[in-house]
N, C-alpha and C positions, 0 to 999 in steps of 0.2 A: 330733866326729861328733854330729850331732843325733839324739837318741833319739826315734824316731817309730814309728807302726804298722808301716810297711814294714820298717824295720830290726828291730823286735821279732819279726817273723815268722821271721827267720833263726834264732831260738832253737828253733823247732819241729823242724827236721830234726836239730839237735844233740841235743835231748831224745830224739827217736826213736832215734837211734843208741845212746845210753846205755841207753835202755829195752830195746832189742833185745838189747844185750849182757847185761843182767840176765836176760832171758827165755831166751836161747839159748846164751850162753857160760858164765854162772855157774850156771844151772839149766836145766831142760828144761820149758819151758812146754807144748810140744807133747804130752809125756807126760801132764802134768797135765790138759790140755784133753781128751785122748782118754779119760781115766778118767770124765769126766762129760758129754761132748758127742759128737755124731756127727762122723765124719771127712768133712766135706763140702767141704773146701778142698784141691784137688789140688796147689796150689802149694807148693813147698818154702819153708822159713822164709827162706832167702836170697832167693828170688824175691819173696816178700811184702815183705821189707825194701827191695829195690831198687825195686819198683813204688810202694810208699807214699812212699818218699823222692823218687822222680822226680815223682810227682804233686804232692807238697808244693812242690818246687822250681819246677815249672811254674806252679802257682798263685801263688807268690811273684813270679815273673817277669811273669806276666800282670797282677798287681796293680801292680807297679812300673811297667809300661808303660802300662796303661790307666787305672788309678786311678778305677774306677767302682764303683758300689754292687754290681753283679753280681760283680765280681772280689773285693771285700771279703767279700760273703756266701758266695761259693764257698769261699774259703780258710777262713773261720771255721766254716762247716758241716763241712767236711772235718776240721778240727781237733777240733771237737766229737765227731765220730764216731770218729776214730782215736786221739784222745788223752784228752779229758775223759771221755767215756763209757767208754773203755777202762780208765782208772784206776778208775772206779767198778765196772766189771765185775770187776777184780782184787780190790777190796775186798769186794764182796758175795759173790764166789765163795769167797774165803777164809773169810768168816763163815758162809755157808750150808753149805759142804761141810766146814767145820772142818779145812781143809787149805790150807796156804800156797800161794797162786797166784803162781808166778814172774812178776814184773813189778809186784807190789804195791809194792815199795819205791820204785822210780823212778816208778811211776804216781802215788803220793801225794806224794813229795818233789820230783819234777821236773815231771811233766806238769801237775799242778794249779797250782803256782806260775807256771810258764812261761806257761800259757794265761791265768792271771789277769793277768799283765803284758800279754800280747797283747790281751786283751779290754779292759783298762783303756785302752790306747793307742787302740784302735778307738773306744771311747766318747768319749774325750777329743777325737778328731778328727772326731767326728760320723758315723762309718760305721755305728754301731749304737746302739740305745737298750737300756734294760733289757728292754723288751717284745720287741724283735726278738732280743735275746740269748736269751731264754727260748724263742722260736720256733725259733731255730737249734739250741738244746740238744735240743728235742723232735725236730726233724728229724734231727739227728745220732744221737740214740738210736734212731730208727726205721731209719736206714741201718745202724747197728751191729747191731741185732737181725736185720735182713734178711740181712746178711753172715754172721752166726753161724748162722742157720737154713738159708740156701740156698747160701751160698758167694759167690764174687766177682761173679757176674753183676749183682746189684742195684747194686753199687758202680760197675761199668762204665756202666750206664745213667745213674746220677746224674752221673758225670763228663761224659758227652756232653751231658746237659742243661745243666750249668753252663758248659761250653765254648761251647755255642750261645748261652746267655744273655749271656755276656761279649762274644761277637762281636756280638750284636744291639745291646747297649748301646754298644759301641765305634762301630759304624756310625751309630747314632742320634746319638751325641755328635759324630761327625765331620760329619754333616749340619747340626747346629746351628751348628758352627763355620763351615762353608762359607756358610750363610745369613747369619750375622753378618758375615762378611767381605764378602759381596756387597752388603750394606746400606751398608757403609762406602765402597764404590767409587763 
């Protein structure tokens, strides 16, 4: 098996599954979160797990199928918001509140290394640069903050934006292929 960006993306849902187990089977992240933050997410932890896993898998499939910059940026931005910034949230939450944040262990020992592998592969294959990675991190942080402050709605809006962008890029790419084919006829 050739280890590439698309294959490395499969590590993300696995990391999320293990992270979710730490947060909700070993400890109670929801109880910790409610001690310090408003309860603005009506979804159960199981629903959040299913939705985030499904979105991740959809992005992986979209990138495997279309392999365009939009699909790469979409999955990478999503991972920045849901995994990289999430790991930092657990770290800073633990430090700031002087109270262990469930999810800290897998956030640091799994999310950060897994995403380092994913982003390394993305850079190696030319999907991102250091500058675009920084922009994706900032965008992911803003999405994470919006989710924490408002609830799931901003995440839904972002998903529709990315799906539309991926479709647009796929259609644009198809037109270029059709034009190139017609020139050879």
